[in-house]
C-alpha positions as CSV (number, residue, x, y, z in Angstrom):
1,X,-9.9,-0.1,-46.5
2,X,-8.1,-3.4,-45.3
3,X,-5.1,-1.7,-43.5
4,X,-7.7,0.0,-41.8
5,X,-9.9,-3.0,-40.4
6,X,-6.7,-4.3,-39.5
7,X,-5.2,-1.4,-37.1
8,X,-8.8,-1.4,-35.6
9,X,-8.7,-4.9,-35.1
10,X,-5.4,-4.8,-33.5
11,X,-6.4,-1.4,-30.9
12,X,-9.6,-4.0,-30.1
13,X,-7.4,-6.6,-29.3
14,X,-4.6,-4.2,-27.3
15,X,-7.7,-2.5,-25.4
16,X,-8.8,-5.9,-24.7
17,X,-5.6,-7.1,-23.6
18,X,-4.7,-4.2,-20.8
19,X,-8.6,-4.9,-19.5
20,X,-7.7,-8.2,-18.6
21,X,-4.3,-7.5,-17.2
22,X,-6.3,-4.9,-15.2
23,X,-8.8,-7.1,-14.3
24,X,-5.8,-10.0,-13.0
25,X,-3.9,-7.5,-11.1
26,X,-7.5,-6.4,-9.3
27,X,-8.4,-10.1,-8.5
28,X,-4.8,-10.8,-7.5
29,X,-4.8,-7.4,-5.0
30,X,-7.8,-9.0,-3.6
31,X,-6.4,-12.4,-3.0
32,X,-3.2,-10.6,-1.2
33,X,-5.6,-8.4,0.9
34,X,-7.1,-11.8,2.6
35,X,-3.6,-12.7,3.9
36,X,-2.8,-16.1,5.3
37,X,-6.8,-16.8,5.6
38,X,-7.4,-16.9,2.0
39,X,-10.2,-16.0,0.1
40,X,-13.2,-17.8,-1.3
41,X,-14.5,-17.8,-4.9
42,X,-17.9,-16.3,-3.8
43,X,-15.7,-13.6,-1.7
44,X,-13.7,-12.3,-5.0
45,X,-16.6,-12.5,-7.4
46,X,-18.7,-10.1,-4.8
47,X,-15.5,-7.5,-4.0
48,X,-14.2,-7.6,-7.9
49,X,-17.9,-7.0,-9.7
50,X,-17.1,-9.8,-12.1
51,X,-19.2,-12.6,-12.8
52,X,-18.1,-16.0,-11.6
53,X,-16.7,-17.4,-14.9
54,X,-14.7,-14.6,-15.5
55,X,-13.3,-14.3,-12.2
56,X,-12.7,-18.0,-12.2
57,X,-11.0,-17.9,-15.8
58,X,-8.5,-15.1,-13.9
59,X,-8.1,-17.0,-11.1
60,X,-6.7,-20.2,-12.8
61,X,-4.4,-18.0,-15.2
62,X,-3.1,-16.4,-11.9
63,X,-2.4,-20.4,-10.8
64,X,-1.0,-21.1,-14.1
65,X,1.6,-18.1,-13.7
66,X,2.1,-19.2,-10.3
67,X,1.1,-15.7,-8.6
68,X,-2.2,-17.7,-7.1
69,X,-2.9,-21.1,-5.2
70,X,-6.0,-23.1,-4.1
71,X,-6.1,-25.3,-1.5
72,X,-7.3,-28.6,-2.7
73,X,-9.5,-29.0,1.4
74,X,-10.8,-25.3,1.3
75,X,-10.6,-24.3,-2.1
76,X,-9.5,-21.1,-0.6
77,X,-7.3,-19.0,-2.9
78,X,-4.1,-17.8,-1.6
79,X,-0.7,-15.8,-2.9
80,X,1.1,-18.2,-5.6
81,X,5.0,-18.6,-4.6
82,X,6.0,-16.6,-7.6
83,X,4.5,-13.3,-6.0
84,X,7.6,-14.0,-3.4
85,X,10.2,-14.2,-6.2
86,X,8.7,-11.3,-7.8
87,X,9.0,-9.2,-4.4
88,X,12.1,-10.2,-3.4
89,X,13.6,-9.2,-6.8
90,X,11.8,-5.5,-6.2
91,X,13.1,-5.6,-2.7
92,X,16.6,-3.7,-3.4
93,X,14.0,-0.9,-4.9
94,X,11.0,-0.5,-2.9
95,X,13.1,-1.4,0.3
96,X,10.6,0.7,2.9
97,X,9.3,-2.6,4.0
98,X,12.4,-4.2,5.0
99,X,13.5,-1.1,6.4
100,X,10.7,0.1,8.5
101,X,10.1,-3.3,9.8
102,X,12.0,-3.2,13.2
103,X,10.7,0.1,13.9
104,X,7.0,-0.9,13.4
105,X,7.7,-3.4,15.9
106,X,9.1,-1.4,18.0
107,X,6.6,0.9,18.4
108,X,3.7,-1.9,18.5
109,X,6.2,-3.1,21.9
110,X,6.7,0.3,23.3
111,X,2.8,1.7,23.1
112,X,0.9,-1.9,23.1
113,X,-1.1,-0.7,20.3
114,X,-1.3,-1.5,16.7
115,X,1.7,-0.4,14.1
116,X,1.4,0.2,10.5
117,X,4.0,0.7,7.7
118,X,2.1,1.8,4.7
119,X,3.0,3.4,1.2
120,X,1.5,5.3,-1.1
121,X,0.5,4.2,-5.0
122,X,-0.8,7.0,-7.1
123,X,-4.1,8.0,-5.1
124,X,-4.6,5.3,-2.6
125,X,-2.5,3.9,0.9
126,X,-1.6,0.7,1.1
127,X,-0.8,-1.4,4.1
128,X,2.7,-3.5,4.2
129,X,3.0,-4.6,7.5
130,X,0.4,-4.8,10.6
131,X,2.4,-5.1,14.4
132,X,-0.4,-5.9,17.2
133,X,1.1,-4.8,20.8
134,X,0.4,-6.0,23.7
135,X,-2.4,-4.8,25.4
136,X,-5.2,-6.8,25.0
137,X,-7.9,-4.6,23.3
138,X,-7.2,-3.8,19.8
139,X,-8.3,-2.1,16.8
140,X,-9.2,-4.5,13.7
141,X,-9.4,-1.9,11.1
142,X,-6.7,-2.2,8.7
143,X,-4.2,-5.2,7.8
144,X,-1.5,-6.0,5.2
145,X,-2.7,-5.6,1.4
146,X,-5.5,-3.4,2.7
147,X,-5.7,-0.5,0.2
148,X,-7.6,3.0,1.0
149,X,-7.9,6.0,-1.1
150,X,-6.2,8.8,-0.1
151,X,-7.6,10.5,2.7
152,X,-9.7,7.6,4.8
153,X,-7.4,6.5,7.8
154,X,-4.7,8.3,9.8
155,X,-2.1,7.1,7.4
156,X,-4.4,8.1,4.3
157,X,-4.7,11.7,5.7
158,X,-1.1,12.2,6.8
159,X,-0.1,11.2,3.0
160,X,-3.1,13.4,1.4
161,X,-1.9,16.5,3.6
162,X,1.7,16.3,2.8
163,X,0.8,16.5,-1.2
164,X,0.6,20.0,-3.1
165,X,-2.8,21.3,-3.4
166,X,-2.7,20.6,-7.2
167,X,-2.3,16.8,-6.0
168,X,-4.7,16.9,-3.5
169,X,-7.5,17.4,-5.8
170,X,-6.3,15.2,-8.5
171,X,-6.5,12.7,-5.6
172,X,-10.2,13.9,-4.8
173,X,-11.3,13.8,-8.0
174,X,-10.1,10.3,-9.1
175,X,-11.3,8.4,-5.8
176,X,-14.9,10.9,-5.5
177,X,-16.6,8.0,-6.4
178,X,-15.0,5.3,-4.2
179,X,-14.7,7.8,-1.4
180,X,-18.7,8.8,-1.6
181,X,-19.7,4.9,-1.9
182,X,-17.4,3.7,0.6
183,X,-16.5,6.3,3.1
184,X,-19.9,8.6,3.0
185,X,-18.9,10.6,6.3
186,X,-15.3,11.5,4.7
187,X,-17.0,14.5,2.8
188,X,-15.5,17.1,1.2
189,X,-15.5,19.5,4.2
190,X,-14.7,16.9,6.5
191,X,-11.7,16.1,4.2
192,X,-10.9,19.6,3.8
193,X,-10.6,19.9,7.8
194,X,-8.6,17.0,8.4
195,X,-6.0,18.0,5.6
196,X,-5.8,21.3,7.7
197,X,-5.1,19.8,10.6
198,X,-2.8,17.4,9.5
199,X,-0.7,20.4,7.7
200,X,-0.5,22.5,11.1
201,X,-0.2,19.3,13.7
202,X,2.3,17.6,11.4
203,X,0.1,14.1,11.7
204,X,-2.9,13.0,10.8
205,X,-5.6,12.4,13.4
206,X,-8.3,9.8,12.7
207,X,-11.1,10.2,15.8
208,X,-13.2,7.1,14.8
209,X,-14.7,8.4,11.7
210,X,-14.5,5.0,9.6
211,X,-15.3,2.9,12.7
212,X,-16.7,4.0,16.2
213,X,-14.3,3.6,18.8
214,X,-11.5,3.3,16.8
215,X,-9.2,5.7,16.1
216,X,-5.7,6.4,14.7
217,X,-2.2,8.5,14.2
218,X,-0.2,8.6,10.9
219,X,3.0,10.5,10.1
220,X,4.5,10.7,6.9
221,X,7.6,9.5,6.0
222,X,9.8,10.8,3.1
223,X,12.1,8.8,0.9
224,X,15.5,10.4,0.2
225,X,14.3,12.9,-2.6
226,X,11.9,13.9,0.0
227,X,8.9,12.7,-1.0
228,X,6.0,11.8,1.4
229,X,5.8,8.4,-0.4
230,X,4.7,6.7,2.9
231,X,3.8,6.5,6.4
232,X,4.1,5.1,10.3
233,X,0.7,5.1,11.9
234,X,-0.6,3.8,15.1
235,X,-4.2,2.6,16.0
236,X,-5.9,1.7,19.2
237,X,-9.4,1.8,20.8
238,X,-10.6,5.5,21.8
239,X,-9.3,5.9,25.5
240,X,-5.6,5.0,24.4
241,X,-5.7,8.1,22.1
242,X,-7.1,11.1,24.4
243,X,-4.9,14.3,24.7
244,X,-2.9,12.8,27.9
245,X,-1.5,10.6,26.2
246,X,-1.1,12.0,22.5
247,X,1.9,13.8,22.6
248,X,3.9,10.4,23.9
249,X,2.6,8.5,20.9
250,X,3.5,11.0,18.8
251,X,7.0,11.2,20.2
252,X,7.5,7.8,19.5
253,X,6.2,8.3,15.8
254,X,8.8,10.8,15.4
255,X,11.5,9.4,16.5
256,X,10.4,5.9,14.2
257,X,10.0,8.1,11.0
258,X,13.6,10.2,11.3
259,X,15.1,6.3,12.0
260,X,13.5,5.1,9.1
261,X,14.1,8.2,6.8
262,X,17.6,8.3,7.7
263,X,17.9,4.4,6.3
264,X,16.2,5.5,3.1
265,X,18.4,7.7,2.6
266,X,21.8,5.3,3.5
267,X,19.7,2.8,1.3
268,X,19.4,5.0,-1.7
269,X,23.1,6.4,-1.4
270,X,24.0,2.6,-1.5
271,X,22.0,2.0,-4.9
272,X,23.5,5.2,-6.6
273,X,26.9,3.7,-6.1
274,X,25.9,0.3,-7.3
275,X,24.7,2.0,-10.1
276,X,27.5,3.9,-10.8
277,X,29.5,1.2,-11.3
278,X,27.4,-1.1,-13.3
279,X,28.6,0.5,-16.7
280,X,32.0,-0.6,-15.5
281,X,31.0,-3.9,-14.8
282,X,29.1,-4.6,-18.0
283,X,31.6,-3.0,-20.3
284,X,34.3,-5.7,-18.8
285,X,31.8,-8.5,-19.0
286,X,31.3,-7.4,-23.1
287,X,35.0,-7.4,-23.2
288,X,35.4,-10.6,-21.8
289,X,32.5,-12.0,-24.0
290,X,33.8,-10.6,-27.2
291,X,37.4,-12.6,-26.3
292,X,35.4,-16.3,-25.9
């Protein structure tokens, strides 16, 4: 009986610990989403759905770990230095951000509009970088750190359309409550139409569905294994994405997608070469250590 009670206590402790980690990650993502502007405690409490004491306790733990910082004057929260260290260490495996920057900047300059690189994480699309072009009127609907369900926005449409039907169903089922609450215009018939159009055209097109007057075009980027794990997209006001300009924008996106996919294949080949040589290096190091 005592063993049963101990196992129950361990299980409950694991569940509580897992829940705490999930909450901490969620709060960290919210902080990241506010970028250089930072986020106030009230904003984080409202967005997270946590109580103020719980949110504050999580933030203190993140600060202690170096993952968050608080400005002593504004009292706003920012990502900490440790997130930069971790991101740098992860860059060799998830290198699409660094590899895509040049192309995103080129898209912004050549079109004059806002250009983005987004990646797929489970059933969401996360914006890694936004680059604004010189056109004076801008669409402010997506920023670095923003996370949306697949199917929302041009990039989200392109990404979900590139998935097999079974995964499309799983994505929509997982995000059903999120879509209904935050994106009520994206009903199942609307999403089915957007997915069919994206598959037919080869790119996702958002005609002001989320924000009136803000249009977007997104095109999938496939990794070295052919998986649809990212996308390049453009956003602009409605008048700059009419049929007479659409072919020009598509051509630019296609060019940059091909460039990025070629770089990803090259990057993967370099990584495989490094991995292939690691066992030899490790064995040599072990022998060296044994002689000491």
